[in-house]
TIVO-454739 format. One line per field, with one value per residue (C-alpha): residue number from 0; residue in three letters; y, z, x. Coordinates in pm, 1 decimal. Last residue first. Example, Ala and Ser with C-alpha at 12.3 -4.5 7.8 and 13.67 -1.06 7.14 Angstrom:
2
n <- c(1 / 0)
res <- c(SER / ALA)
v <- c(-106.0 / -450.0)
w <- c(714.0 / 780.0)
u <- c(1367.0 / 1230.0)
END
This chain:
387
n <- c(386 / 385 / 384 / 383 / 382 / 381 / 380 / 379 / 378 / 377 / 376 / 375 / 374 / 373 / 372 / 371 / 370 / 369 / 368 / 367 / 366 / 365 / 364 / 363 / 362 / 361 / 360 / 359 / 358 / 357 / 356 / 355 / 354 / 353 / 352 / 351 / 350 / 349 / 348 / 347 / 346 / 345 / 344 / 343 / 342 / 341 / 340 / 339 / 338 / 337 / 336 / 335 / 334 / 333 / 332 / 331 / 330 / 329 / 328 / 327 / 326 / 325 / 324 / 323 / 322 / 321 / 320 / 319 / 318 / 317 / 316 / 315 / 314 / 313 / 312 / 311 / 310 / 309 / 308 / 307 / 306 / 305 / 304 / 303 / 302 / 301 / 300 / 299 / 298 / 297 / 296 / 295 / 294 / 293 / 292 / 291 / 290 / 289 / 288 / 287 / 286 / 285 / 284 / 283 / 282 / 281 / 280 / 279 / 278 / 277 / 276 / 275 / 274 / 273 / 272 / 271 / 270 / 269 / 268 / 267 / 266 / 265 / 264 / 263 / 262 / 261 / 260 / 259 / 258 / 257 / 256 / 255 / 254 / 253 / 252 / 251 / 250 / 249 / 248 / 247 / 246 / 245 / 244 / 243 / 242 / 241 / 240 / 239 / 238 / 237 / 236 / 235 / 234 / 233 / 232 / 231 / 230 / 229 / 228 / 227 / 226 / 225 / 224 / 223 / 222 / 221 / 220 / 219 / 218 / 217 / 216 / 215 / 214 / 213 / 212 / 211 / 210 / 209 / 208 / 207 / 206 / 205 / 204 / 203 / 202 / 201 / 200 / 199 / 198 / 197 / 196 / 195 / 194 / 193 / 192 / 191 / 190 / 189 / 188 / 187 / 186 / 185 / 184 / 183 / 182 / 181 / 180 / 179 / 178 / 177 / 176 / 175 / 174 / 173 / 172 / 171 / 170 / 169 / 168 / 167 / 166 / 165 / 164 / 163 / 162 / 161 / 160 / 159 / 158 / 157 / 156 / 155 / 154 / 153 / 152 / 151 / 150 / 149 / 148 / 147 / 146 / 145 / 144 / 143 / 142 / 141 / 140 / 139 / 138 / 137 / 136 / 135 / 134 / 133 / 132 / 131 / 130 / 129 / 128 / 127 / 126 / 125 / 124 / 123 / 122 / 121 / 120 / 119 / 118 / 117 / 116 / 115 / 114 / 113 / 112 / 111 / 110 / 109 / 108 / 107 / 106 / 105 / 104 / 103 / 102 / 101 / 100 / 99 / 98 / 97 / 96 / 95 / 94 / 93 / 92 / 91 / 90 / 89 / 88 / 87 / 86 / 85 / 84 / 83 / 82 / 81 / 80 / 79 / 78 / 77 / 76 / 75 / 74 / 73 / 72 / 71 / 70 / 69 / 68 / 67 / 66 / 65 / 64 / 63 / 62 / 61 / 60 / 59 / 58 / 57 / 56 / 55 / 54 / 53 / 52 / 51 / 50 / 49 / 48 / 47 / 46 / 45 / 44 / 43 / 42 / 41 / 40 / 39 / 38 / 37 / 36 / 35 / 34 / 33 / 32 / 31 / 30 / 29 / 28 / 27 / 26 / 25 / 24 / 23 / 22 / 21 / 20 / 19 / 18 / 17 / 16 / 15 / 14 / 13 / 12 / 11 / 10 / 9 / 8 / 7 / 6 / 5 / 4 / 3 / 2 / 1 / 0)
res <- c(ILE / ILE / GLU / LYS / LEU / ASP / LYS / GLY / PRO / ASP / LEU / LYS / LYS / LEU / PHE / TYR / ASP / CYS / PRO / LEU / CYS / ILE / ILE / ASN / LYS / ILE / LEU / LEU / LYS / GLU / LYS / GLY / ARG / TYR / LEU / LEU / ILE / SER / LYS / SER / GLN / PRO / TYR / ASP / GLU / LYS / PHE / SER / GLN / LEU / SER / ARG / ILE / ASP / GLU / PRO / ARG / ILE / LYS / SER / THR / ASN / LYS / VAL / GLU / MET / SER / TYR / ILE / GLY / GLU / SER / GLY / TYR / LEU / ILE / ILE / ASP / VAL / GLU / VAL / GLY / LYS / ARG / THR / ARG / TRP / TYR / TYR / ILE / GLN / TYR / LYS / ASN / GLY / ARG / TYR / ALA / ASN / TRP / ALA / LYS / LEU / HIS / GLN / MET / VAL / ILE / GLY / GLU / LEU / ALA / THR / GLY / VAL / ILE / ASP / GLU / PRO / LYS / ASP / LEU / PRO / GLY / LYS / PRO / ARG / LEU / THR / ASN / TYR / VAL / GLY / ALA / ASP / PHE / PHE / TYR / PHE / LYS / GLN / HIS / SER / ILE / LEU / SER / ARG / LYS / ALA / LYS / LYS / ALA / PHE / ILE / PRO / ILE / ARG / TYR / ALA / LEU / LEU / ILE / ASP / GLU / LEU / ILE / LYS / VAL / TYR / ASN / GLU / VAL / VAL / LYS / ARG / GLU / VAL / GLU / CYS / GLU / ARG / SER / VAL / ASN / SER / ILE / ASN / LEU / VAL / SER / ALA / HIS / SER / PHE / SER / ILE / SER / GLU / LEU / PHE / ARG / SER / PHE / ASN / GLY / ILE / ASN / ARG / THR / LEU / SER / GLU / LEU / GLN / VAL / GLU / GLU / LYS / ILE / TYR / LEU / SER / ILE / TYR / ALA / ASP / LEU / VAL / GLU / LYS / PRO / ASP / LYS / ALA / THR / ILE / VAL / ILE / PRO / LEU / LEU / GLY / ILE / ASN / LEU / ALA / SER / GLU / LEU / ASN / PHE / LYS / ASN / LYS / LEU / GLU / CYS / ALA / LEU / PHE / PRO / HIS / LEU / SER / ARG / VAL / ILE / VAL / ARG / GLY / SER / LEU / LEU / ASP / ILE / GLY / THR / ARG / LYS / LEU / LYS / ARG / ALA / SER / SER / GLY / THR / LEU / ILE / PHE / ILE / LYS / SER / LYS / GLU / GLU / GLU / ILE / LEU / HIS / HIS / VAL / ALA / SER / LEU / LEU / GLU / PRO / VAL / LYS / GLN / ILE / GLU / ASP / ILE / VAL / ILE / TYR / LYS / ASN / ASP / PRO / ASN / GLY / LYS / VAL / LEU / GLU / ILE / LEU / TYR / GLU / PRO / LYS / ALA / SER / TYR / ARG / ARG / PHE / LEU / ASP / PRO / LYS / LEU / LEU / ASP / VAL / TRP / VAL / ALA / GLN / ASN / PHE / ILE / LYS / LYS / LEU / LEU / THR / SER / LYS / GLY / THR / GLY / ARG / PRO / GLY / PHE / LEU / PHE / PHE / SER / GLN / LYS / PRO / VAL / ASN / PHE / SER / ARG / PRO / ILE / TYR / LEU / GLU / MET)
v <- c(199.9 / -70.9 / -369.7 / -292.3 / -269.9 / -630.2 / -710.5 / -929.3 / -729.0 / -429.4 / -87.0 / 72.5 / 278.0 / 392.8 / 496.6 / 697.6 / 891.9 / 964.2 / 1108.8 / 953.4 / 1081.3 / 819.9 / 947.1 / 907.3 / 1280.0 / 1364.2 / 1110.9 / 1228.7 / 1091.4 / 1386.2 / 1478.1 / 1644.7 / 1549.3 / 1380.0 / 1037.7 / 1032.3 / 695.7 / 590.5 / 249.3 / 116.4 / -31.6 / 292.0 / 250.4 / 519.4 / 771.2 / 655.3 / 756.1 / 1104.1 / 1138.0 / 1034.6 / 1297.4 / 1561.4 / 1490.2 / 1748.2 / 2006.6 / 2042.4 / 2135.4 / 1913.6 / 2083.7 / 1955.4 / 1923.0 / 1695.0 / 1501.6 / 1131.0 / 1001.7 / 644.4 / 428.0 / 85.8 / -218.9 / -537.7 / -849.9 / -1042.0 / -770.0 / -408.0 / -141.8 / 195.7 / 464.8 / 829.6 / 912.6 / 1144.7 / 1370.9 / 1513.0 / 1533.2 / 1223.4 / 1039.3 / 914.4 / 614.1 / 439.6 / 69.2 / -195.7 / -554.5 / -690.4 / -1024.7 / -1004.9 / -1280.0 / -1077.4 / -988.9 / -859.2 / -640.5 / -481.7 / -423.6 / -258.6 / -63.5 / 71.3 / 168.0 / 346.0 / 545.8 / 643.2 / 753.5 / 965.9 / 1142.4 / 1183.8 / 1362.7 / 1593.6 / 1656.6 / 1759.9 / 1985.0 / 2136.6 / 2222.2 / 2433.1 / 2404.7 / 2718.7 / 2792.2 / 2445.9 / 2080.2 / 1783.4 / 1457.8 / 1163.0 / 1175.0 / 1238.7 / 952.0 / 711.1 / 827.4 / 777.3 / 413.0 / 190.0 / 467.3 / 516.8 / 560.1 / 588.5 / 419.4 / 586.9 / 479.2 / 779.9 / 718.8 / 795.4 / 742.7 / 455.9 / 202.6 / -155.6 / -227.2 / 50.6 / 103.9 / 251.6 / 64.4 / 114.7 / 116.1 / 2.0 / 130.2 / 31.2 / -342.3 / -410.2 / -524.7 / -221.5 / 26.3 / -162.7 / -144.3 / 233.4 / 246.2 / 43.1 / 287.9 / 572.5 / 409.4 / 377.9 / 746.7 / 867.3 / 1054.8 / 1431.7 / 1413.1 / 1641.2 / 1521.8 / 1154.0 / 1221.3 / 1403.9 / 1124.3 / 857.9 / 1021.3 / 853.3 / 969.2 / 1082.0 / 931.4 / 984.3 / 1144.3 / 1427.2 / 1157.8 / 1057.8 / 1345.5 / 1276.8 / 906.9 / 984.7 / 1209.9 / 924.3 / 681.0 / 910.7 / 935.1 / 557.2 / 499.9 / 130.3 / 11.7 / -315.1 / -421.2 / -594.6 / -386.9 / -63.1 / -120.6 / -325.3 / -244.3 / 116.0 / 276.5 / 76.0 / 154.7 / 524.9 / 535.3 / 359.7 / 586.9 / 892.5 / 714.6 / 616.2 / 976.6 / 1098.9 / 833.9 / 935.3 / 712.3 / 435.2 / 236.4 / 437.0 / 377.5 / 2.2 / -64.9 / 126.7 / 340.0 / 673.2 / 951.1 / 1262.9 / 1137.1 / 873.5 / 1142.1 / 1343.5 / 1028.5 / 909.8 / 538.3 / 433.5 / 397.0 / 92.8 / 17.7 / -288.2 / -108.1 / 176.6 / -72.1 / -117.9 / -139.6 / -437.8 / -810.5 / -1019.1 / -1377.9 / -1618.0 / -1990.2 / -2260.7 / -2597.3 / -2477.9 / -2291.7 / -2377.5 / -2363.5 / -2067.1 / -1855.1 / -1905.8 / -1746.2 / -1412.9 / -1375.2 / -1457.6 / -1200.1 / -922.1 / -1016.8 / -807.5 / -787.3 / -1163.3 / -1417.6 / -1792.7 / -2000.2 / -2373.8 / -2631.5 / -2985.4 / -3295.4 / -3362.8 / -3400.0 / -3537.3 / -3314.8 / -3009.1 / -3083.9 / -3093.8 / -2769.0 / -2603.9 / -2712.1 / -2571.4 / -2247.9 / -2212.6 / -2080.2 / -1759.2 / -1665.5 / -1305.1 / -1337.1 / -1571.0 / -1279.2 / -1496.0 / -1872.4 / -2013.1 / -2388.8 / -2533.5 / -2897.4 / -2950.3 / -3312.5 / -3413.0 / -3138.8 / -3277.8 / -3349.0 / -2980.3 / -2866.3 / -3118.4 / -3009.2 / -2643.2 / -2721.2 / -2796.9 / -2424.9 / -2450.1 / -2139.1 / -1898.9 / -2086.6 / -2040.7 / -1685.1 / -1565.5 / -1751.2 / -1573.6 / -1233.7 / -1247.8 / -1104.7 / -1462.1 / -1546.1 / -1922.0 / -2022.0 / -2372.1 / -2294.1 / -2280.2 / -1919.0 / -1976.0 / -1731.0 / -1451.3 / -1509.2 / -1492.4 / -1156.3 / -997.4 / -1131.6 / -989.5 / -657.4 / -409.8 / -281.9 / -408.7 / -421.7 / -717.6 / -1071.3 / -1379.2 / -1691.4 / -1988.9 / -2351.2 / -2475.3 / -2385.8 / -2017.7 / -1755.7 / -1489.7 / -1138.2 / -888.4 / -814.4 / -817.0 / -529.1 / -654.0 / -424.8 / -133.0 / 92.6)
w <- c(-3230.6 / -3105.2 / -3313.5 / -3239.1 / -2872.6 / -2855.3 / -2856.5 / -2650.9 / -2341.1 / -2503.6 / -2497.9 / -2767.8 / -2522.7 / -2343.8 / -2668.0 / -2797.3 / -2469.9 / -2463.1 / -2815.3 / -2999.7 / -3112.9 / -3274.8 / -3278.4 / -3604.0 / -3618.3 / -3559.7 / -3659.6 / -3564.7 / -3447.2 / -3383.7 / -3095.3 / -2840.9 / -2477.7 / -2523.9 / -2540.6 / -2702.3 / -2826.0 / -2920.7 / -3063.5 / -2951.7 / -3185.3 / -3174.1 / -2800.3 / -2697.2 / -2960.3 / -2906.5 / -2540.8 / -2637.1 / -2893.7 / -2632.4 / -2396.1 / -2667.7 / -2761.0 / -2546.2 / -2604.0 / -2969.9 / -2864.0 / -2903.0 / -2857.0 / -2640.1 / -2331.4 / -2029.8 / -2162.5 / -2119.1 / -2257.0 / -2366.9 / -2465.9 / -2617.9 / -2640.1 / -2818.6 / -2794.8 / -2583.3 / -2322.0 / -2229.9 / -2172.8 / -2069.8 / -1911.6 / -1813.7 / -2012.0 / -1823.8 / -1897.9 / -1558.7 / -1598.3 / -1382.4 / -1650.0 / -1606.9 / -1760.0 / -1643.1 / -1612.9 / -1687.2 / -1767.9 / -2056.8 / -2127.1 / -1793.6 / -1880.4 / -2104.3 / -1815.1 / -1618.3 / -1906.3 / -1962.7 / -1588.2 / -1546.1 / -1871.7 / -1757.6 / -1416.8 / -1591.4 / -1819.1 / -1518.8 / -1327.9 / -1613.8 / -1628.6 / -1250.1 / -1254.4 / -1530.5 / -1348.1 / -1031.2 / -1229.2 / -1424.1 / -1098.1 / -985.3 / -609.9 / -410.4 / -333.6 / -183.1 / -264.5 / -54.9 / -255.0 / -79.2 / -275.0 / -610.7 / -552.5 / -465.5 / -772.6 / -997.7 / -895.4 / -797.6 / -626.8 / -801.4 / -699.0 / -919.2 / -815.1 / -728.6 / -902.4 / -1120.4 / -1456.7 / -1607.2 / -1980.4 / -2223.5 / -2028.1 / -2154.1 / -1956.9 / -1704.1 / -1698.1 / -1355.3 / -1129.0 / -1088.1 / -739.9 / -627.7 / -434.1 / -264.6 / -288.9 / 86.1 / 58.1 / -146.9 / 96.7 / 385.8 / 210.4 / 182.8 / 555.1 / 635.7 / 444.6 / 626.0 / 960.3 / 860.0 / 760.4 / 1088.4 / 1065.6 / 1039.2 / 745.5 / 524.2 / 647.7 / 599.5 / 252.5 / 157.9 / 294.7 / 111.9 / -227.1 / -476.2 / -835.9 / -944.0 / -1065.9 / -714.8 / -491.4 / -370.3 / -233.8 / -13.0 / 221.5 / 271.4 / 329.3 / 573.1 / 775.4 / 802.7 / 901.5 / 1175.8 / 1312.6 / 1287.8 / 1529.3 / 1608.8 / 1255.5 / 1076.9 / 1363.2 / 1124.5 / 1274.5 / 1213.4 / 862.4 / 654.1 / 851.2 / 967.5 / 712.2 / 429.2 / 534.4 / 575.2 / 219.0 / 90.4 / 290.7 / 116.2 / -218.7 / -146.6 / -65.5 / -384.4 / -593.5 / -474.8 / -655.6 / -674.7 / -990.5 / -1045.6 / -690.6 / -629.4 / -982.1 / -914.5 / -1218.0 / -1082.9 / -935.2 / -1091.8 / -1370.2 / -1456.5 / -1485.9 / -1730.4 / -1926.6 / -1968.5 / -2016.7 / -2046.5 / -2423.7 / -2369.0 / -1994.6 / -2052.7 / -2312.8 / -2065.4 / -1817.5 / -1482.8 / -1165.4 / -1142.7 / -1080.7 / -1023.9 / -1088.9 / -895.9 / -968.3 / -714.8 / -718.2 / -823.0 / -497.0 / -244.2 / 63.3 / -100.3 / 54.0 / 378.1 / 685.7 / 661.8 / 291.5 / 343.9 / 621.3 / 392.8 / 61.4 / 112.5 / -84.4 / -125.7 / -320.0 / -315.6 / -593.3 / -532.1 / -804.1 / -701.6 / -911.2 / -724.1 / -386.3 / -175.2 / -269.5 / -328.4 / -1.2 / 205.8 / 56.6 / 116.2 / 480.5 / 516.3 / 346.2 / 596.5 / 851.0 / 647.9 / 811.5 / 707.8 / 422.3 / 247.0 / 156.9 / -16.5 / -22.3 / -335.2 / -376.5 / -719.8 / -814.9 / -618.2 / -622.1 / -305.3 / -87.2 / 266.5 / 182.6 / 106.4 / 429.2 / 646.9 / 500.6 / 557.0 / 923.9 / 944.0 / 1004.8 / 1348.9 / 1566.4 / 1285.3 / 1057.7 / 1289.4 / 1395.7 / 1035.1 / 938.6 / 1210.1 / 1131.4 / 757.4 / 578.3 / 558.3 / 283.5 / 219.9 / -97.3 / -233.7 / -601.2 / -790.3 / -910.3 / -1023.9 / -1314.3 / -1196.4 / -832.4 / -929.1 / -1102.0 / -825.3 / -558.9 / -730.8 / -821.9 / -778.9 / -455.9 / -218.3 / -376.0 / -597.9 / -568.4 / -722.7 / -609.7 / -837.3 / -868.3 / -1227.7 / -1554.2 / -1520.1 / -1574.3 / -1829.5 / -1695.4 / -1954.5 / -1743.0 / -1835.4 / -1689.5 / -1487.3 / -1527.2 / -1291.7 / -1498.5)
u <- c(330.0 / 97.0 / 211.1 / 576.6 / 486.4 / 368.0 / -2.3 / -235.1 / -147.2 / -325.6 / -160.8 / -377.6 / -586.3 / -270.8 / -100.0 / -396.9 / -435.1 / -61.4 / -69.2 / 225.0 / 564.1 / 790.1 / 1148.5 / 1343.5 / 1418.0 / 1050.3 / 784.0 / 437.2 / 104.0 / -128.4 / -359.7 / -129.8 / -79.2 / 259.5 / 422.8 / 766.5 / 889.8 / 1242.8 / 1331.8 / 1668.2 / 1933.1 / 2133.0 / 2200.0 / 2449.8 / 2341.1 / 1982.8 / 2003.9 / 2120.2 / 1840.7 / 1586.0 / 1728.7 / 1701.6 / 1339.7 / 1158.5 / 1433.9 / 1328.9 / 972.9 / 665.7 / 330.3 / 43.9 / 262.2 / 267.4 / 566.7 / 637.7 / 968.7 / 1017.5 / 1315.0 / 1252.2 / 1477.6 / 1374.9 / 1160.9 / 1411.3 / 1399.5 / 1462.2 / 1198.6 / 1344.0 / 1128.1 / 1175.3 / 1488.9 / 1723.4 / 2020.9 / 2124.0 / 2502.3 / 2538.6 / 2345.2 / 1990.2 / 1817.2 / 1498.4 / 1430.2 / 1166.4 / 1263.7 / 1064.5 / 897.8 / 717.8 / 465.8 / 234.6 / 0.9 / 299.2 / 422.3 / 81.6 / 40.0 / 380.8 / 336.2 / -0.1 / 138.8 / 426.7 / 199.0 / -11.9 / 296.6 / 428.3 / 93.2 / 74.0 / 410.0 / 292.4 / -35.8 / 150.0 / 384.0 / 92.6 / -84.9 / 214.5 / 254.2 / 335.6 / -31.2 / -80.0 / -129.5 / -19.3 / 25.7 / -140.8 / -466.1 / -298.6 / -55.1 / -337.4 / -528.9 / -226.0 / -186.4 / 106.7 / 301.6 / 632.3 / 996.1 / 1303.0 / 1626.8 / 1956.5 / 2279.2 / 2362.8 / 2524.0 / 2865.1 / 2840.2 / 2899.1 / 2692.7 / 2706.8 / 2388.3 / 2330.5 / 1954.7 / 1879.2 / 1639.2 / 1261.4 / 1106.5 / 763.3 / 463.3 / 137.5 / 207.1 / 196.0 / 557.4 / 660.2 / 507.3 / 671.4 / 1008.8 / 969.4 / 889.4 / 1201.3 / 1421.9 / 1244.6 / 1328.1 / 1693.4 / 1698.7 / 1552.3 / 1221.2 / 1186.2 / 943.0 / 1152.2 / 1491.8 / 1409.9 / 1269.9 / 1589.3 / 1809.3 / 1609.2 / 1663.1 / 1432.1 / 1462.9 / 1117.9 / 789.5 / 648.1 / 912.1 / 684.7 / 449.0 / 742.0 / 677.0 / 305.5 / 360.6 / 644.5 / 418.8 / 167.0 / 443.0 / 565.9 / 212.3 / 164.7 / 450.1 / 464.3 / 533.6 / 461.3 / 237.2 / -6.2 / -286.3 / -96.2 / 36.3 / -205.6 / -519.5 / -485.9 / -256.8 / -410.2 / -764.3 / -686.5 / -555.7 / -868.7 / -1098.2 / -955.3 / -982.5 / -1344.7 / -1436.4 / -1271.6 / -1449.6 / -1801.0 / -2051.6 / -1790.5 / -1704.6 / -1386.4 / -1267.3 / -1311.2 / -1186.8 / -862.2 / -784.7 / -665.1 / -878.1 / -723.7 / -499.4 / -761.3 / -1030.8 / -822.2 / -736.0 / -1094.5 / -1153.9 / -1518.9 / -1477.6 / -1250.0 / -1227.5 / -1009.9 / -794.9 / -739.2 / -596.8 / -768.3 / -562.4 / -326.5 / -353.4 / -42.3 / 70.3 / 292.4 / 318.8 / 229.8 / 404.9 / 749.4 / 802.3 / 530.8 / 755.6 / 928.6 / 650.9 / 842.3 / 693.3 / 874.9 / 808.7 / 440.7 / 420.6 / 545.6 / 382.1 / 71.2 / -253.3 / -282.9 / -484.8 / -427.3 / -585.6 / -552.3 / -615.9 / -706.3 / -628.9 / -303.9 / -474.4 / -187.7 / 106.0 / -112.9 / -294.1 / 24.2 / 152.1 / -186.2 / -174.0 / 178.5 / 70.5 / -214.6 / 37.4 / 29.6 / -302.7 / -379.0 / -128.8 / -376.1 / -603.2 / -868.0 / -816.3 / -981.0 / -1018.9 / -1097.2 / -1161.9 / -1482.3 / -1599.6 / -1411.2 / -1564.8 / -1513.2 / -1148.9 / -1103.1 / -1269.1 / -1083.1 / -750.2 / -845.6 / -919.1 / -545.8 / -490.9 / -657.9 / -653.5 / -569.1 / -810.1 / -1107.4 / -1026.0 / -989.0 / -1305.1 / -1503.2 / -1351.3 / -1425.2 / -1120.7 / -991.4 / -1240.1 / -1222.5 / -1408.2 / -1469.9 / -1511.9 / -1841.7 / -1805.9 / -1449.7 / -1428.2 / -1660.0 / -1573.9 / -1205.9 / -1237.1 / -1443.8 / -1206.3 / -898.5 / -1063.0 / -776.4 / -934.2 / -669.7 / -326.1 / -239.5 / -109.4 / -266.7 / -81.6 / -129.1 / -235.2 / -229.7 / -401.1 / -310.6 / -586.2 / -494.7 / -560.9 / -685.1 / -992.9 / -1359.6 / -1566.0 / -1862.9 / -2161.3 / -2229.2 / -2002.2)
END
């Protein structure tokens, strides 16, 4: 694990933003690829002060290194005013390629990321994929500590995860003045952990953490902006049944969810593991889809009568419905929701991921071991090549 683990990320041939939560390995990846680049690390206090006071210093730096094609600005959201300097340089220094990393989109949205629209494309880096780790991937471990590079390469992953959560609360939330009441935000984090891989009900979360609904809505947006969480919409294309309208909520990594989720004598371990299992499948699909150019839109499906399919992939390459079950044996009820979806969308391909060892075909539903599926989910392949 001490050696560098190659990533599935394809490097663009033009200037690009590289977004991803802290600890996903953005700097490690870029230092491996652009080891001779001019590097501006805005996490260093002295550089942060210098560029905050004088953003145009970047222009002087680039012009002072005329033979260097690549310029990396790490954590650009720390000094978003640099975007104007980057814009100027891209127009003037057309041979240069700028790589701008960020672990938060909030300040960049406020200060006009559209300034570079068309000149700088947007890419994302995610936690490790099973196919990247190869024989180092262990599903049980991933469900417990997740797949963040900074965590799984640590001597004490649990300690690093605890520190990671504290870091985000302190640096990305408190120091950026995203919320004035860090106590309320901490209670919110604990409450919303119960919504991971579930339909998000803002009112319920608000009631549980005793924070106003509008404040909770803002907190959820903060989590999305600092890339700790995301929401998945309902699939309603040519709907034949009455569907709910709420979105599903996910933390970006199973280890982060497992760390935030309170555990007590009334909690069933299998329920927590089942939720983590769906989450780790989703985080794999999000990364796989992003690295392939987002060829699919990702949804879920739930009728007002409670019939739900965990994941729907819809795009030019087809439509897939997926259920994730934390069970080693497949029961008739485990495939009913997939059958219902297929009744409405007969052109869809149905996949059940479970904890067993055998690949099965039951009533035209492809049943695959979850471990097998995750290891095969390579961005170089489409789903039809994997299943």
